[in-house]
Structure formats: structure tokens, C-alpha cells
C-alpha angles and dihedrals in degrees: 000000000000121000113253107275122239111263112251118247127253116257119274098051091273131153128198109260126242117276112240128193126173133193087216111089092208092052094043090050089060092042089053088048092050091049089054097046098042122087089248094253137056110250123197117242141092104232097089097040090050093049092047093051091044089060088047092052097262098283088180089075093056100056126125111255107310129227105198118196131189132172145120094251135006098030093113092048089048090054090049092055091047092053095044093050094047092046088049085056090056100257131136112239136198117206131189115186140154151261109021118225105206110347127036085224090074088076094068121047114181117206091328101321131088111254112265120245094243094053093042092053092053091043095052091045091054094047094047091048089061093041096067110133098007097097087222116181133242090257096043091052090048092046091051091047091054093048090049091050090045093050093052099044119070115238140151101233139008125213117202122188115203112239105209127356111328114239094068099021112126091237086065095082087085101112106204117011118191093232133002122205130192115200129189117335126214145130116296134125084019091154090065101031094045101047114131110258133174112260096015116123118248103243137156110271099261092047092047090051089049089050090053092048092048087057088091091068112108135187113281092010124140110233133197124187146165127256111272136178112285095256090054095044088052091058095050095043089050092052090049090050095047095052089048135222096042117158103214127197112187129191107243099021097050112008137015147180113231127186115258123216091242093060097264130090142258122227113216135175140168091251103042141332145213113258104207123055114258127232112195118218090219114078126239130058090252085074089064088071095043089052090043089055092051090051091048091051088050092048086063094045098099112203088008093063109123122218123252097265090058093050092052089046094047097046088049094048108037117125129200116168121226097019104112087321118172112224116238121223106295143125093298101042090040088062090072130070118274111277093039124129130206118198120193124204130166098198114132112171135069096268088052090050090053092047088052092050089054095043089052096051110143091024116112133170091041118182107214127197109187139184122179132186111244092246095058127099100247094186096047091052100043105038097071092065100025090108090068098052119112096172134003129206123182123207136185121252105233115237095008136091104255141172109275108258092223091055093048089051094049091049093049092049096046102035103031098030093232099154096189100065122132140156121248131191095230144355089259094056089050092054092047089054092052092047092062091071087069094216129104113271138198108221132187119197107193151140104082143039088216089056089046091053090056089047095052092047090050093051095047096248103130111181111243 
């Protein structure tokens, strides 16, 4: 049986916007207004965000030094390491990230703290007043709001995570970031990033995605990247050469992460290294490279470059929810027998599946609870860690188009040979079924950041 195929995109290279709800009536009123005014999907392109920011006085030109991060996987973790290291050095840091897990406020972190509801409501109202008639999308309005907030609140640095792609992402109106970083590259959102377009080179899929991500590179920028296959590195190198005067800092050629005898890693470069071994707070060896990329970006940061002690503290203290996060005691974990563990991960593409397989090395008899959006490659995501799965339960993702749990379970049974595969109505129901065995269980809840947000909320772990 073939795995359920991804759903094709709507025309116009659009993607359905993230859903947003708030417990604050004032914020919810603005989110409802945004939903009514936006075109109902996010559409790639810079025209609307540029026009909106022009009406707002171009706040993107008045930001503290910007670290701009693109990538298929790992860009959020890289941003988390950047923030943790800079804050360990005593700096105030703005962060713009997406999507949110539980609260819309998670997208905008002002000088170290999530934006407060009262300030957020006023900010969204102001941006929406200026957005009349533009057909600005959910993400474009959110991006403009973040830029406006960041321009008005003093800070030492600003970390901006690309939303989708890079070249046509709304965050890409930043004219001159201090440092750009490109994290892991893989196939995801291909329906939007690989659409035919006039003037765009005809390339194999992964090279085209690299070309889109490299669109954040600007003349005179300092650029840090991971080590990629030659064909991919060529695409990024060609983009850097075409814009001119780019100071490039490539993993492998210039910097590297190397295993340390104590189980951590060493960061080494041709121009300087970190003395002690580093032990990332985020689990999985794939986080070594995300931390390494953050360190490489900071190495290029001039006066913002932190000292070694801040690097060590930041790498150890970084937090990024729903990335191989172990749930704390709460309503969901407490459902299972004592000694059980629940891991939560929002990864949803083949590279994320491979990272999970590596992070779960040594773990067998894994009970998987999975929900996947309908446009995701279920086979590519699940197959890398399928050999570890003792039981599989598929669940819906509330409020989003998702693979039918029954179809996922049939495919898992027939193609992967996992006999114990069954649909469930919700994560809580799945955990209750696992609890009936009466023995401790190792559980992985995975497949979607939207599902992860529901899990964190149900377990009382609200990101702050």
C-alpha cells in the first residue's frame, strides 16, 4: 500500500496561515480582525510586507544588529542557542520566531521576555490599521508587528527566524543583517518552494530549496553555514559570489564540531576555538551542529561576540520546546505508570525523522503517537525510526488538515509491518490505552508543532 500522498497546494504559492487563539479578549479581538482582513493564506512575496512597513515608517531599518537564520530544520534551535549565549553574556535580545506552540505571544520576545497581552493588542491594532486594503497575510502582519515592537524597545541584538524559504519570506526585507546563518537543508514545503516561476533557474529540488534559502544573503553580509553536499554548497557559494563582498564561514572548511571524550563536543575553527567541551541542553547529536552554527554566527558578530564562558553557559542552558522535549509530571505524563517517559518532537519531514532516529539511539520498544499535516511526507518522516516502533497510534491535529489516522495506520501495518497500529481520537486517549498495559512505557509524540502545542497545553507546560 502506498503511503497517503501530500495534498497539493492552492494556486499562487500560498500556504494556510497558522491558527491563533488568545485567552486575552483584547488580543483575540485583533486576531479575529486579522483573520477577517487577511487573504486566508500566507502568500510568498515581498511587495505587501514592504508596503505595510513603509506605512509604519520602515521599522525594519531601525532594529538592533540582526542575526537572520534560514533552513529547513534546525533554524529554530540555532536561534535558541544564539539567544541563550547572548543572554549569558548579559545582553538584551529580541527574538522573532514561528510558529507559536500555545500562545501567539511566543512569536515576539522583547528584550528577553514574551510580549505582554496588553502591549500585543495595541501593537496588532496599530499594524492592522495601517494594513487596510493591502491584503496582507497573517505572517506579514505578524512580521511587521514584530519589527515595530523591536524598533521601539532597546536591545543589544535581534534574532529573526525565517518563516518559509528565504528569498520571498516576509522577514527578508531586512536590508543589512549583521550576520546570516543557513541551517540544515532538506525537502519540506516543496509544494510552495519548488513552484515554477519566471526568472528562477531550473534545478533539482534540493538545489532549488538551497537557492531559495540563500536568498537571505545580502551584499557585505557575514554568512555562516553548515557543511552541505557539493551540489548544494555550490548553489549557496554562487549566490554569495553574485551579491558580492560576503564574508563566508563554512562548516568543514573553516569551522567544525568534533566529538569530545566526555560525550560532548568541541568547537574548532581556523581562527579560534572554544576550549572546554560543550554539552547542549537540547538532546540529540544533531543539536551539536545547530549549536555549532550559532557559535559560528557569533564568531562573526564583531563587537557582539561573547566570551568563551558565555558560550559554554548558553549552550548548556538553551531551551527550545517541542524539540525532543521530555515532558514533566503533569496530566498527560501522570496517565502512565511510574517510570514512564514521554518525549515530544514537532519534526515532520524526512530529515527530522532521521534526526529522531539518531537521537533515539539505544531506545527500543518505542510507543509512537503521531499526527501529520496532510501536506507532509508521512513515509519519509516515519521510516527512519520505524525499526524502533513497538506500537503506533495516529491522531488528528485539531483545527488543521491532516492525514487521516486510519490511512496512516493501514500504511504502517502494511508497509512497515507494525502490527500494533491503530487510530485514536486524541493524544490523551492514546495514553490511556498505553496505560492499560500497567508497565512503564517510552512514548514519542511527534509529527507536528501544532500537535506539540496541544500536548504542552494539556500537560500544563506553557512555553515562557
